[in-house]
Structures are given as C-alpha cells and as structure tokens.
Backbone bond lengths (Angstrom), bond angles and torsions (degrees), N, CA, C in turn:
res aa  C-N    CA-C-N  psi(-1)  N-CA   C-N-CA  omega(-1)  CA-C   N-CA-C  phi
1 M - - - 1.452 - - 1.516 110.35 -
2 R 1.338 116.75 -38.41 1.451 120.18 -179.78 1.525 110.67 -64.33
3 R 1.330 116.70 -37.30 1.464 121.56 178.51 1.526 109.75 -62.01
4 L 1.346 117.86 -42.25 1.450 122.71 178.47 1.518 110.77 -62.63
5 S 1.325 117.13 -43.03 1.457 121.74 178.33 1.525 110.82 -62.80
6 C 1.315 117.11 -42.20 1.462 121.87 178.50 1.526 110.30 -63.70
7 L 1.345 116.72 -44.26 1.457 121.40 179.75 1.525 110.45 -62.63
8 S 1.335 117.86 -43.40 1.467 120.01 -179.74 1.524 110.11 -65.76
9 G 1.331 117.51 -34.50 1.465 120.53 176.49 1.512 111.49 -65.20
10 I 1.329 116.86 -40.24 1.471 120.86 178.00 1.519 109.92 -64.82
11 V 1.340 117.35 -44.67 1.467 120.84 178.56 1.521 110.27 -60.08
12 T 1.329 117.61 -42.78 1.460 121.15 179.07 1.521 111.10 -62.30
13 V 1.318 117.78 -45.84 1.468 121.07 179.87 1.523 110.44 -62.09
14 V 1.326 117.67 -44.04 1.465 120.72 179.01 1.526 110.07 -62.42
15 S 1.333 117.65 -42.83 1.461 121.03 178.60 1.521 111.52 -62.41
16 L 1.329 116.55 -43.52 1.459 120.05 179.90 1.523 111.01 -65.37
17 L 1.327 117.09 -41.26 1.463 120.10 177.90 1.519 110.64 -63.55
18 A 1.321 116.67 -38.99 1.458 120.07 178.89 1.526 110.25 -61.23
19 C 1.333 116.76 -44.86 1.465 119.89 178.66 1.519 111.01 -65.21
20 A 1.313 117.02 -44.21 1.460 121.15 -176.91 1.520 111.39 -65.50
21 N 1.316 116.97 -32.54 1.455 120.38 -178.55 1.523 112.65 -91.82
22 G 1.334 117.70 8.52 1.449 120.73 175.79 1.521 113.69 79.88
23 W 1.308 118.18 16.63 1.450 120.34 177.52 1.517 108.67 -80.50
24 A 1.284 115.65 68.25 1.453 120.69 -178.19 1.518 109.20 -127.20
25 A 1.306 115.20 147.16 1.458 120.72 177.68 1.522 108.81 -86.98
26 S 1.323 115.87 146.97 1.461 121.80 178.08 1.521 109.61 -98.14
27 Y 1.314 115.46 140.41 1.458 122.51 -179.43 1.514 109.13 -133.64
28 Q 1.343 115.15 160.96 1.458 119.46 175.94 1.522 109.87 -148.45
29 L 1.309 114.79 150.18 1.453 123.61 175.85 1.525 107.69 -134.35
30 A 1.321 116.62 170.42 1.471 122.86 176.58 1.529 111.13 55.30
31 D 1.333 115.88 52.86 1.466 121.73 178.74 1.522 112.80 54.29
32 G 1.336 116.71 34.00 1.458 121.52 176.21 1.516 114.71 87.23
33 R 1.324 118.17 -0.26 1.464 120.05 179.76 1.525 111.93 -72.47
34 V 1.330 116.55 -25.83 1.459 121.44 178.60 1.527 107.04 -117.95
35 R 1.323 115.14 117.00 1.465 121.68 -178.49 1.521 108.74 -124.21
36 F 1.338 114.21 147.27 1.456 119.08 178.31 1.516 109.26 -160.06
37 Q 1.317 114.67 169.88 1.456 121.74 177.18 1.520 109.36 -122.30
38 A 1.335 114.63 145.91 1.465 121.07 176.23 1.526 108.07 -135.82
39 P 1.317 117.50 149.57 1.464 120.04 -179.96 1.529 111.87 -56.87
40 D 1.328 116.51 137.62 1.466 121.69 177.39 1.522 111.71 -57.17
41 S 1.329 117.26 -29.80 1.463 121.05 -176.48 1.526 112.58 -76.72
42 W 1.325 117.92 -3.11 1.456 122.01 178.54 1.528 108.18 -103.57
43 P 1.334 118.98 98.39 1.460 120.45 -176.46 1.527 112.53 -67.70
44 Q 1.325 114.09 141.92 1.458 120.32 175.37 1.527 107.36 -73.84
45 I 1.333 117.28 128.94 1.460 120.27 -176.17 1.522 112.78 -113.09
46 M 1.323 117.92 -20.77 1.463 121.67 177.53 1.517 108.64 -151.32
47 M 1.353 114.86 152.70 1.460 118.24 178.99 1.520 108.91 -159.70
48 Q 1.309 115.04 141.07 1.461 122.80 167.53 1.519 105.16 -134.94
49 A 1.323 116.43 104.16 1.467 120.87 -172.85 1.524 112.31 -108.46
50 S 1.315 117.43 18.85 1.465 120.13 174.08 1.519 107.75 -140.14
51 G 1.313 115.90 158.51 1.454 120.28 -178.82 1.524 111.49 82.41
52 N 1.328 114.42 -166.50 1.456 121.15 -178.33 1.518 107.76 -142.53
53 P 1.320 120.43 114.32 1.465 128.96 9.67 1.533 112.21 -85.16
54 Q 1.328 114.12 171.10 1.455 123.18 173.42 1.528 107.57 -122.66
55 F 1.350 115.52 153.82 1.469 117.75 178.57 1.515 110.39 -157.50
56 M 1.334 114.52 161.50 1.455 124.01 169.10 1.516 107.04 -136.03
57 A 1.330 115.29 137.89 1.463 120.89 178.52 1.521 108.73 -123.20
58 F 1.333 115.25 139.67 1.461 122.83 -178.42 1.515 109.20 -124.50
59 E 1.327 115.75 137.29 1.463 120.49 172.81 1.525 108.19 -87.62
60 V 1.313 116.03 138.32 1.459 121.06 173.82 1.524 105.71 -106.71
61 P 1.338 117.02 98.90 1.465 120.53 -173.48 1.527 112.83 -59.92
62 D 1.320 114.24 142.71 1.460 120.43 172.24 1.517 108.07 -141.36
63 S 1.303 116.30 158.27 1.462 121.29 -177.70 1.523 111.87 -108.25
64 F 1.319 116.72 17.94 1.453 120.94 -176.21 1.526 109.87 -90.20
65 P 1.331 118.04 152.04 1.474 120.96 -178.04 1.526 113.26 -54.87
66 V 1.322 117.69 -33.62 1.460 120.43 -179.34 1.539 110.28 -63.94
67 G 1.325 117.65 -24.42 1.458 121.91 178.89 1.513 113.68 -64.41
68 Q 1.321 117.25 -14.72 1.461 120.89 176.08 1.522 111.21 -79.57
69 R 1.335 118.17 -16.40 1.474 122.01 -178.59 1.510 113.47 -106.24
70 V 1.327 117.65 -31.34 1.463 121.58 -178.94 1.526 109.36 -138.71
71 L 1.311 115.71 155.87 1.460 120.74 176.65 1.516 109.46 -104.91
72 A 1.315 116.34 128.22 1.464 119.56 166.92 1.522 104.42 -73.32
73 R 1.321 117.29 132.53 1.457 118.82 -173.96 1.522 111.86 -153.60
74 V 1.318 113.09 161.06 1.455 122.25 178.54 1.527 106.71 -130.61
75 T 1.323 116.22 132.54 1.456 121.10 -179.60 1.519 109.38 -127.43
76 V 1.327 115.68 135.08 1.457 122.32 172.03 1.524 106.26 -112.32
77 T 1.331 116.51 120.88 1.457 122.81 -179.86 1.522 108.91 -117.94
78 V 1.320 116.10 137.02 1.466 121.98 179.57 1.523 108.40 -127.03
79 E 1.319 115.78 131.14 1.459 120.56 175.76 1.525 108.50 -134.89
80 H 1.333 115.14 133.41 1.469 119.75 179.89 1.520 109.43 -69.80
81 M 1.337 116.34 136.42 1.460 122.93 -177.14 1.531 109.94 -117.63
82 A 1.313 115.62 143.23 1.466 120.04 177.43 1.525 111.26 -72.68
83 D 1.337 116.12 -36.33 1.461 120.59 -177.37 1.523 109.83 -165.84
84 V 1.324 116.47 -177.27 1.465 121.72 -178.32 1.526 111.35 -63.43
85 D 1.339 117.75 -38.03 1.466 119.97 179.09 1.526 111.22 -63.64
86 A 1.324 117.52 -38.67 1.471 121.08 176.89 1.525 110.01 -63.30
87 F 1.329 117.05 -39.12 1.461 120.91 177.61 1.525 110.18 -63.09
88 K 1.311 118.11 -45.51 1.467 121.54 179.54 1.527 111.00 -60.41
89 R 1.336 117.38 -41.42 1.469 120.77 178.20 1.528 110.52 -64.99
90 W 1.329 116.77 -41.45 1.466 122.42 179.82 1.524 110.48 -60.94
91 V 1.331 116.48 -47.01 1.468 120.40 178.53 1.520 109.88 -61.14
92 N 1.327 117.38 -46.87 1.457 121.33 -179.17 1.529 111.53 -59.98
93 Q 1.337 117.19 -41.65 1.469 120.53 178.60 1.526 111.08 -62.44
94 R 1.311 117.29 -42.52 1.470 120.76 -179.25 1.533 110.81 -67.50
95 V 1.315 116.80 -40.98 1.463 119.84 178.63 1.528 109.96 -65.46
96 Q 1.326 117.33 -43.61 1.465 120.55 179.11 1.526 111.08 -63.28
97 R 1.327 117.95 -37.22 1.465 121.91 178.07 1.531 110.82 -60.72
98 S 1.332 116.60 -37.14 1.465 119.84 -179.55 1.528 111.59 -64.18
99 H 1.319 117.46 -28.66 1.468 121.36 -178.76 1.525 112.17 -65.64
100 H 1.336 116.91 -16.19 1.460 121.14 -178.70 1.524 113.14 -96.03
101 L 1.329 117.60 1.80 1.466 120.52 176.81 1.519 109.93 -70.58
102 P 1.344 118.27 146.84 1.466 120.55 179.22 1.532 111.46 -57.49
103 G 1.320 116.49 129.95 1.462 121.41 176.67 1.514 114.76 72.84
104 Y 1.334 118.43 19.54 1.468 121.48 -177.96 1.524 111.70 -54.72
105 Q 1.347 116.17 133.55 1.468 123.44 172.22 1.522 107.42 -145.50
106 A 1.323 116.81 128.82 1.465 119.91 174.34 1.522 107.89 -61.93
107 A 1.326 116.85 138.93 1.474 120.07 -177.98 1.515 112.04 -110.39
108 G 1.313 117.90 -15.83 1.466 119.67 -179.35 1.513 111.40 63.27
109 G 1.297 115.71 -165.97 1.454 120.42 177.84 1.508 114.08 76.97
110 G 1.332 117.44 15.07 1.456 119.83 176.97 1.512 110.54 -64.67
111 M 1.334 116.24 146.77 1.458 120.27 -178.45 1.519 110.91 -71.96
112 D 1.323 117.20 -31.09 1.459 121.99 179.82 1.526 107.82 -159.74
113 S 1.322 117.02 -174.23 1.461 119.96 -175.57 1.529 112.43 -69.54
114 S 1.330 119.06 -13.14 1.463 120.61 179.01 1.529 112.01 -91.13
115 T 1.329 118.17 4.16 1.461 122.41 -179.47 1.522 109.94 -115.79
116 V 1.337 116.11 131.61 1.456 122.58 178.58 1.522 107.33 -122.14
117 R 1.330 116.94 129.19 1.470 121.31 178.63 1.527 108.23 -123.82
118 Y 1.328 114.61 136.64 1.458 119.39 178.62 1.520 110.17 -156.12
119 K 1.339 114.92 169.88 1.457 122.85 177.79 1.518 107.27 -119.46
120 A 1.335 115.84 149.19 1.463 121.97 175.41 1.525 107.74 -160.39
121 M 1.301 115.87 169.80 1.466 121.57 179.79 1.528 109.41 -98.87
122 E 1.330 115.50 142.70 1.457 121.39 172.12 1.522 107.12 -137.90
123 S 1.319 116.68 120.08 1.475 122.10 -178.11 1.531 111.72 51.64
124 G 1.337 116.00 37.39 1.456 121.01 178.36 1.515 114.90 79.45
125 V 1.326 117.60 6.22 1.462 122.12 -178.34 1.526 108.97 -108.62
126 P 1.344 117.99 128.43 1.468 119.31 175.48 1.528 110.35 -68.60
127 M 1.341 115.56 124.92 1.460 122.10 -176.06 1.525 110.12 -120.23
128 R 1.320 115.11 153.29 1.465 122.12 176.65 1.524 107.92 -115.07
129 Y 1.317 115.45 130.27 1.455 123.03 -178.90 1.520 109.75 -112.81
130 S 1.312 115.68 143.88 1.453 122.25 170.85 1.520 106.48 -135.72
131 E 1.326 116.29 125.23 1.458 120.92 179.62 1.518 108.77 -124.05
132 R 1.330 115.58 131.70 1.467 121.58 175.34 1.516 108.19 -121.34
133 Y 1.306 115.49 142.27 1.460 121.43 -177.50 1.528 110.08 -121.99
134 F 1.329 114.92 138.29 1.462 122.52 179.54 1.526 107.96 -134.31
135 L 1.308 116.80 147.72 1.464 122.01 168.76 1.516 106.23 -114.29
136 K 1.324 115.82 114.57 1.462 122.02 -178.32 1.520 106.84 -115.75
137 G 1.338 115.54 98.91 1.467 119.09 -174.38 1.520 108.36 66.63
138 H 1.340 115.65 -118.04 1.470 120.48 176.53 1.525 111.66 -108.43
139 D 1.325 116.99 23.06 1.461 121.33 179.33 1.522 110.08 -113.72
140 G 1.336 115.31 120.62 1.455 120.53 172.23 1.523 108.07 -82.94
141 V 1.325 116.96 133.80 1.459 122.11 -177.50 1.524 108.78 -124.62
142 Q 1.335 115.61 131.03 1.460 121.34 173.70 1.530 107.90 -117.69
143 L 1.320 116.40 127.01 1.464 123.14 170.51 1.521 106.03 -105.54
144 R 1.322 116.30 115.98 1.473 120.96 -177.70 1.526 108.85 -118.99
145 C 1.315 115.34 118.69 1.465 122.15 -179.44 1.525 107.73 -113.21
146 L 1.325 116.78 127.98 1.451 122.49 -172.96 1.523 109.17 -134.05
147 R 1.342 115.65 120.89 1.461 120.32 -178.87 1.522 109.94 -143.57
148 P 1.358 116.19 159.34 1.470 118.76 174.56 1.532 110.33 -62.46
149 E 1.325 115.58 153.14 1.466 120.41 174.67 1.523 109.24 -58.88
150 Q 1.296 116.97 154.31 1.466 121.84 -176.85 1.525 111.98 -57.89
151 S 1.306 118.32 -30.00 1.468 120.23 -179.65 1.531 111.66 -66.96
152 Q 1.323 117.40 -15.36 1.460 121.96 -177.41 1.531 113.14 -94.94
153 V 1.337 117.26 -16.00 1.466 122.06 -174.80 1.530 110.25 -140.19
154 D 1.304 116.95 176.85 1.460 124.54 -178.61 1.538 110.84 -74.91
155 A 1.313 117.25 140.21 1.471 122.51 -178.68 1.531 112.07 -60.59
156 A 1.317 117.94 -37.40 1.465 120.41 179.33 1.523 110.73 -66.43
157 W 1.333 117.15 -38.47 1.464 120.35 176.94 1.526 110.27 -63.58
158 V 1.343 116.57 -44.19 1.465 121.51 179.09 1.527 110.01 -58.88
159 A 1.325 117.10 -45.57 1.466 120.54 -179.94 1.528 110.79 -61.31
160 G 1.325 117.49 -41.22 1.461 121.09 177.84 1.516 112.13 -65.46
161 F 1.327 116.19 -41.48 1.468 120.57 177.11 1.523 110.32 -60.55
162 D 1.328 116.09 -50.24 1.463 120.45 -177.77 1.526 111.56 -61.61
163 R 1.335 117.66 -41.21 1.470 120.42 177.79 1.532 111.10 -65.05
164 G 1.318 116.65 -40.58 1.463 120.22 178.01 1.513 111.94 -63.23
165 C 1.314 116.28 -41.52 1.465 120.88 178.13 1.527 110.45 -63.70
166 E 1.326 116.39 -43.75 1.466 120.21 178.23 1.523 111.28 -63.53
167 A 1.334 116.84 -36.99 1.473 120.52 179.72 1.525 110.39 -65.71
168 I 1.336 118.01 -39.44 1.461 120.27 176.56 1.526 109.08 -63.08
169 G 1.330 116.50 -43.35 1.464 120.12 177.89 1.516 111.77 -59.03
170 A 1.316 116.85 -43.34 1.467 120.20 179.14 1.527 110.65 -64.68
171 S 1.332 117.54 -38.67 1.467 119.10 179.87 1.531 110.35 -69.75
172 L 1.341 117.71 -34.75 1.464 120.12 175.80 1.520 111.23 -65.52
173 Q 1.302 115.85 -40.77 1.456 120.80 -178.53 1.520 112.07 -68.74
174 G 1.336 115.84 -33.14 1.456 119.79 -174.87 1.503 116.86 -93.63
175 N 1.350 118.20 -9.60 1.468 120.99 -175.64 1.503 111.64 -119.64
176 G 1.336 112.75 161.11 1.465 124.65 170.57 1.436 115.06 36.59
C-alpha cells in the first residue's frame, strides 16, 4: 500500500510540474471562439466538436481503488446563446439539474457568483463537483470538474486535480 501511495505522489508531482511548466495541450470549440488548455496527462475521453452544444471531456487518472468505479473528469461544454438572458436561463437550468443528482448537497466555497460547488453520489461514491460559467461573446461555457471526495483519495492528488481545474478555468477566461 505504501508503494501505491508513493507512486501516486510521484504521478501527482509530475502532473503538477507539467502544468506549471506549460506542458499543456491546446483545445478549441465553437469554431475556435472558445480556446483553452488542459494538462497533457489528462486524456480526452469524449468530444463533440460540431453542432450545438459542443463539449470535450478529460479523464484525470488516479491509482486509487475508487477509480475503478468512477472517473475523475473535467468537461468543457459550449452552447451558442442568443443573448445574456438566454445565458442566464441556461446557467439556471444546469444548476437546477444538479439538484436532482442522488445525494445532492450544496458545498459552497465558490470563488465568485459564476462558480457553483456541490456534492453528490455517483455509483455509490461521494463526489465533489465544481462548475464555472462564462459568457464569451454569444457562447455560454461551462467548466465542470468532478472528483471523488478527499476521503476517497490522496490529498496530494486532490490538490493537483483542483489546481488543474483552476488552470483550465483561467485559460478559458483568458483566451478566445
């Protein structure tokens, strides 16, 4: 068990160094209007890059037993909006949808009014969600980060996941 913990710590350090040194892949959605970067170590697992909405999903690998039941993942979703009111309705619909997840509990701790944090169950595993919303021109953007609760995984892995999620948010906010 100690060997596994050591290995996961090494993977976390390598992932954090990769992010800190800019070893991140660049992605785009909505014909290039929405651009962002994600760590190279987070493989893309799903994508819909045409139509409306569009999205990309990334797995955040972990070596913990809970990883056999659920995937820690990050999703960027883009939907074209007619105006600011349509964006507000879209955000409200997504937030209300989260309230219907099994075991939903508001978690608070959002950085600002565009961030929603909550807990819910997935396949019997307590998960922590963080959702950030952006309006970029006429494109509504949702960044959704989903990981097991800290009690289910290593604290260093959680810190790396959270930093990676924040870095994607910063790249979304600063680009395209």
